[in-house]
N, C-alpha and C positions, 0 to 999 in steps of 0.2 A: 308901124301900124299892123294890126292883126289882119290877115288875109281873109277873103270870103270863104275859102276852103276850110280854114281853121274854124270859123264860126259854124259852118255846116257840120264839121266833125264834132264840134262841141255839142251842138243841138242833138245830133244823133246819139251820142254816148249818154247824154243826160236823159233822153227819151227812153232809151233801152234800160236805164237804171230806174225808171219810174218817176223821174223828177220833172213833172209837167210844168210846175211853176218856174223851175230853173230853165227849162227850154224857152219859156216865154221871155225870161230875163235875158238869156243869151241872144235870142232873135232880135229883141228890141235894141240891145247893145250893138249888134251888128248893123241894124238899120240906121242907128244914130251915127255910127262910125263911118259906114260905107255908103250910106244913102239907099234909096229904094232898090229892092232886089226881089224878083219873083220867088226865088228859093227861100229867102229869109222870111218873106211874108207867108210862105207855105208852112215853115216851121212855127211861126208865130200862131198861125191858125190851128195847126195840129196841137200845140200846147194848150190852146183854149178848148178845142173840141174834146180833148181827153178829160177835162174837168166835168163834162156832161151836166152843166148847169145853164139856166136860161141866160144869165148875164154873160157867161163865157161863150155861149152859142152866138149871141149877138156880136160879141167882139170877134169871134172866129169868122163870121160872115163878112164883117168889115175887112178883115185881113185877106180873106179869099178874093173879095172883089177888088181890093187894092192891087193884089198880085196879078190878077187876070187883066187888069187895065194895062199892066206892063207887058204881059205875055199871054194873050188870049188862048194860046194853044198849049199852055203848060199842063202836062198830064197830071202831075202831082196835085196841082191846085184844082183842076177839074174833078179829079177823083175824090179828093177830100171834101170839096164843096158839094158834090153829089151825095156823098154819104151823110153829110150834115143835113141836106134837104130831105133825104129819104127818111131820116129818123125824126124829122120835125112833125109836131102835132098839126094835123090839117085844120083843126078848129082854132087853135091859138095862133098859128103862123101859116095861114093859107097861101100867102105869096111864096114863102120859102119852100113849102111843101110842093107847090106846083112847079117850081123851077127844076125839080129833079128830072122831069121828063126831057126837057131840052138839054140839060147837062149830060144825061145818060146817052142821048142820041149823038151829042157832040163827041164824046169819048169813043163811042163805037165807030163813028165815022173817021176819026183821026187815027186810032190805033186799036182795031178790033181784037187783035191777038196779044195785046200788051198786058203786063201785070196789073196796070191800073184798070183796064177793062174787066179783068177777072175780079178785082176788088169790088168794083161796082156791081157785078153780077152777084157776088156773095152778099153784098149789102141789100140788093133787091130781094134775094131769097129770104134774108133775115127780116126785111120789112114786111114780106107777105106771109110770114110764119103764122100758123094757127095757134089755137089754145094749147094743144098738147105739145107743140114744138116750143112754145113759150115756157111751159112747165119743165120740159127737158133742159132748156137753156138755164133756167134758174137752178135746177138740180145740179147741173154741171158746175155752175159758179159756186154753189154751196159746197160741192165736193172739193174744189180747189182750195177754198177757205179752210175746210176741215183738215186737209192735208197739211196746210201751213201751220195750223194750230197744233196738230199732232207732232210735227217736226219741232216746233217751239217747245212743247212739253218734253219731248225726248231729249233735246239738247239741255234743257234745264235739269232734268233728272240726272243725266250723265255728269254735268258739271258739279252738282251738289254731292253726288256719290263719290266723285273722284277727289274733290277738294274740301268738302264740308261746307256748312253754312257760313263759316267765318272767312274762309280763304277763297271761296269760289269767285267772289266778286273781283278780287284783285287779280286772280289768275286769268279770268275772262277778259278783264280790261287790258292786261298785258298782251293777250292774243289779239284783241281788237286793235291795239296800237301797232302791232306788227303787220296786220292786214287791214288797213283803214278802209278799203273799199269792199271788204267781204261782207255781204249783206247778212249772211247767217250769223257771223260773229257779232255784228253790230246789234242784231235783234236779240241775241242771247245776252249781250251786255246790258241793253236797255231793259230787258226782262228782269235781270238780277237787280238792276238799279231800282226798278219799280217795286220789287218784292222784297227788298232788303229790310233789315231791322226785326227786332223781336215781335213787334206788333203784327208783322206780316207772316209770322210762322204758320198760322193755320192756312193762309192762302198758299204758301209754298207747299205745304203738305198736300192740299187738294190738287195743286198744279202738277206735282210730281206723279200723282196717281189719278190723273184726270179721267181716263177712260173708266177705270173701276169706280171712281167717285160718281161719274155720270150714271152708270148702271145702278148703283145703290140708290141714288137720288130718284131715278125713275121708278124703281121698285117700291121705295118708300111712299112716293106720291100716289102710285096706283093702290097700294095697300091701305093708305090713310083714307083715300076717297072711298074705297070699298067698305071699310069699317064704318065710316060716317053714314054711308047709305044703308048698310045692313042694320045699323042700330037705330035708324030713323031720325038721325040728327039732321040729315038733308035728304031731299027727294031725289036728287041726281048728283052727278059729280060737281064738286064745288072748287073754289079757288084755294081753300085751306090746304088741301092735299098737295097742290102744286107749289106751295111755299118751300117744299124740300128742294125744288129745282133752283131756287133763287141764289144760293151760294155759288153753285157752279156757273150760273149765268153771269154772276159778278166776276168770277175768275176769268171767264172767257172775254169779258169786256176789258179786264185789266191786261190780258194777253194781247188783245187787239190794239189797245193804246200803246203798249210797249213795242209791238211790231211796227206800228206807224212811226214811233219815235226812232227806232233803230234804222228804218229805211230812210228817214229824213236825215239822219247822221251821215249815212253813206252818200246820199245825194249832195249834201252840203260839202263834204270832203272832196267829192269828185268835181263839183262845180268850182271849188277853190283851186284845186290842182289844175284843171283845164284853163281857168282864167289866168293863173300864174304862168302856165306854159304858153298861153297866147301872148302875154306881155313880154315874155322872154323872146318869143319868135319875132315880135314886133321890133325889139331892140337889135336882134342879130340878123334879121332878114331871112331866116330860114323857116320853112314850114314844119310843123310837128308831124311825127309819124302817126298814122292812124286815121 
């Protein structure tokens, strides 16, 4: 039988890989196999809160409460539940939002200098953020996404230049097979899969020169709107000029879908490998490293 420590390690590795649904599956499997456990309930709740959806928030609260019934002083459960309550909408979930005060006081009383207490303090600052702080947070998230897209475009450009349109897909697949849990390799392979074929040649071209294509699109949009206004066709800026941006917006959507597909591949392989390792551990009686 797989040990509790093996389930904890599996949940941690899947979480770090971004496999939140896989974390939930691993935690449920552990609960079914080993029975109630505060740590597994904590991982189950974390897997739900990461989804940041109402249904998942409800399931996360159930998991937090079930774990705290077993261990009322579990710092991980208390910190995670506090963060969930702090981000709850006070109008839609007044009870959940109100519980944040008591939970925060509980953590500070139990372990005021702990990492969990610092997490709660950070969550409180985030909860109290103002309008400008919210804008900066959104800008930071947009910057992270932009860097991911730029990396994806650069990898695609390099692969196509080195191997050509015909051979790049096979070469990248071979690299992905050799490194099955390499996120960057999986994303590149998924991108080439999504953009393969002669009908996707224009998309590949725009993707390879994404930055320049965006600049040209913006300039054309502005120039078109300016001409339309100066000639009296429209009184102000219209949607017609912004149509130049549509092809690049579609390219970025294709990129985002391919990125998700690649990340899902990595998580699926990691989950399968960890599950197989757990089964082997159960048969041999040894715990896995890590």
